[in-house]
C-alpha positions in Angstrom: 109.7 98.2 133.6 108.4 96.7 130.3 108.9 98.5 127.0 105.6 99.0 125.2 104.6 100.5 121.9 103.2 103.5 123.8 106.6 104.0 125.5 108.4 104.0 122.2 106.0 106.5 120.8 106.6 108.8 123.9 110.3 108.5 123.4 109.9 109.4 119.7 107.9 112.6 120.7 110.7 113.5 123.0 113.4 112.7 120.4 115.0 110.1 122.7 116.7 108.3 119.8 119.2 106.5 122.0 116.4 104.9 124.2 114.6 103.9 121.1 117.7 102.2 119.7 118.8 100.6 123.0 115.4 99.4 124.3 113.0 99.4 121.4 115.0 97.7 118.7 116.2 94.8 120.9 112.8 94.1 122.3 111.4 90.6 121.9 107.9 92.0 121.1 107.7 92.5 117.3 105.2 95.3 117.7 107.5 97.2 119.9 110.4 96.7 117.4 108.3 97.9 114.5 107.2 101.0 116.5 110.9 101.7 117.3 111.7 101.3 113.6 109.0 103.7 112.5 110.1 106.2 115.2 113.6 106.1 113.9 112.5 106.6 110.3 110.5 109.6 111.3 113.4 111.0 113.3 115.7 111.7 110.4 118.6 111.1 112.8 121.9 110.0 111.2 122.5 107.4 113.9 119.0 106.1 113.4 119.7 105.7 109.7 122.7 103.4 110.5 120.5 101.3 112.8 117.9 101.0 110.1 120.4 100.0 107.5 121.7 97.2 109.8 118.1 96.0 110.1 117.9 95.3 106.3 119.7 92.1 107.1 117.4 91.0 110.0 116.2 87.4 109.7 112.6 88.5 110.1 111.0 89.7 106.9 108.5 91.9 108.8 111.5 93.7 110.4 113.2 94.1 107.0 110.0 95.5 105.5 109.6 98.0 108.4 113.2 99.1 108.0 112.8 99.6 104.2 109.7 101.7 104.9 111.5 103.7 107.5 114.4 104.4 105.2 111.8 105.5 102.6 110.4 108.0 105.1 113.9 109.4 105.6 114.1 109.5 101.8 117.7 110.6 101.1 120.2 109.5 98.6 122.3 107.6 101.1 119.4 105.4 102.2 118.5 104.8 98.6 121.8 103.1 97.9 121.3 100.6 100.7 117.7 99.9 99.7 118.7 99.3 96.1 121.2 96.7 97.2 118.3 94.6 98.5 117.2 94.1 94.9 120.0 91.6 94.5 119.9 90.0 98.0 116.3 89.8 99.1 114.4 86.5 98.6 111.0 87.4 100.2 108.6 88.5 97.6 106.6 90.9 99.9 109.8 92.6 101.0 111.0 92.9 97.4 107.7 94.6 96.5 108.3 97.1 99.3 111.9 97.6 98.2 110.8 98.5 94.7 108.1 100.9 95.9 110.4 102.5 98.4 113.1 103.1 95.7 110.6 105.0 93.6 109.5 107.0 96.6 113.0 108.0 97.6 113.9 108.9 94.0 110.9 111.2 93.9 111.9 112.9 97.1 115.5 113.3 96.0 114.3 114.8 92.7 112.0 117.3 94.5 114.8 118.3 96.8 117.1 118.9 93.8 114.5 121.0 92.1 114.2 123.3 95.1 
């Protein structure tokens, strides 16, 4: 049974994080991988965050960008540290732009949480 973007979205609705990690992230279809990354970012799951952090070193710039965005959605101080490290290691200009934007987004979320 082939994994599709729609399947990943259904797994996300049912909070099936392990399926998303095992079947979505390893898929050869980039659209399925990106859907899985987005689902993990929306999940807020601790294990999902570790998977997203690992994807920051993926050879595909599109996957790295999606992982940065997903960590931004999670928006916590732990993810911020890993995204900030990319400022020194990332060579792709588009990914770097997303890294800088995401750093600001996470900082704003963390500041709001600290106020409340």
